[in-house]
C-alpha positions in Angstrom: 6.4 5.0 2.5 7.5 2.0 4.5 9.1 -0.7 2.5 9.2 -3.3 5.4 5.4 -2.8 5.8 4.9 -3.5 2.1 7.0 -6.6 2.2 5.2 -7.9 5.2 1.7 -7.3 3.8 2.5 -8.8 0.4 4.0 -11.9 2.0 1.2 -12.5 4.5 -2.0 -11.2 2.8 -3.8 -12.1 -0.4 -4.9 -9.6 -2.9 -8.5 -10.1 -1.8 -7.6 -9.5 1.9 -5.8 -6.3 1.0 -8.6 -5.0 -1.2 -11.2 -5.8 1.5 -9.1 -3.8 4.0 -8.9 -0.9 1.6 -12.7 -0.9 1.2 -13.3 -0.8 4.9 -10.6 1.9 5.6 -12.0 4.1 2.8 -15.5 3.8 4.1 -14.4 4.5 7.6 -12.4 7.6 6.5 -15.4 9.0 4.8 -17.4 9.3 8.0 -17.9 12.9 9.1 -17.1 11.8 12.7 -13.5 10.9 11.8 -11.0 13.6 12.9 -8.4 15.0 10.5 -5.4 13.4 12.3 -7.3 10.0 12.2 -7.9 10.5 8.5 -4.2 11.2 7.9 -3.3 8.0 9.7 -5.8 6.0 7.7 -4.5 7.6 4.5 -1.0 6.4 5.3 -2.3 2.9 6.0 -4.2 2.9 2.7 -1.0 4.1 0.9 0.9 1.2 2.5 -1.6 -1.4 1.4 -1.6 0.0 -2.1 2.1 -0.3 -2.2 1.9 -3.9 -1.0 -0.6 -4.7 -3.7 1.7 -3.2 -6.4 4.7 -5.1 -5.1 2.7 -8.4 -4.8 1.6 -7.9 -8.4 5.2 -7.4 -9.6 6.4 -10.5 -7.8 3.5 -12.7 -9.0 4.5 -11.6 -12.6 7.9 -13.0 -12.1 10.0 -10.2 -10.6 12.3 -11.0 -7.6 11.1 -9.4 -4.3 14.2 -7.2 -4.1 13.8 -6.0 -7.7 10.1 -5.4 -7.2 10.8 -3.3 -4.1 13.5 -1.3 -6.0 11.2 -0.8 -9.0 8.3 0.3 -6.9 10.5 2.7 -4.8 12.0 4.3 -8.0 8.5 4.8 -9.4 7.2 6.4 -6.2 10.3 8.7 -5.9 10.0 9.5 -9.6 6.4 10.6 -9.2 7.4 12.8 -6.2 10.1 14.6 -8.3 7.5 15.6 -10.9 
């Protein structure tokens, strides 16, 4: 979980750009030629993009960037504790 990455992506990329990137990365990761360590790295990138999409959604719905980041981080940490 890399908050600076989320912030950078949500500021510089549209929802459509991030969703397109997810589609490509998911298709790439499904290839049988992709090694496990590569798949792990792709999974982390996918996770970062999903976090950025969530933060961007919160911000576009009126939440301040700092509050959106805190809200998202609390939600992620809460799901880890379960």
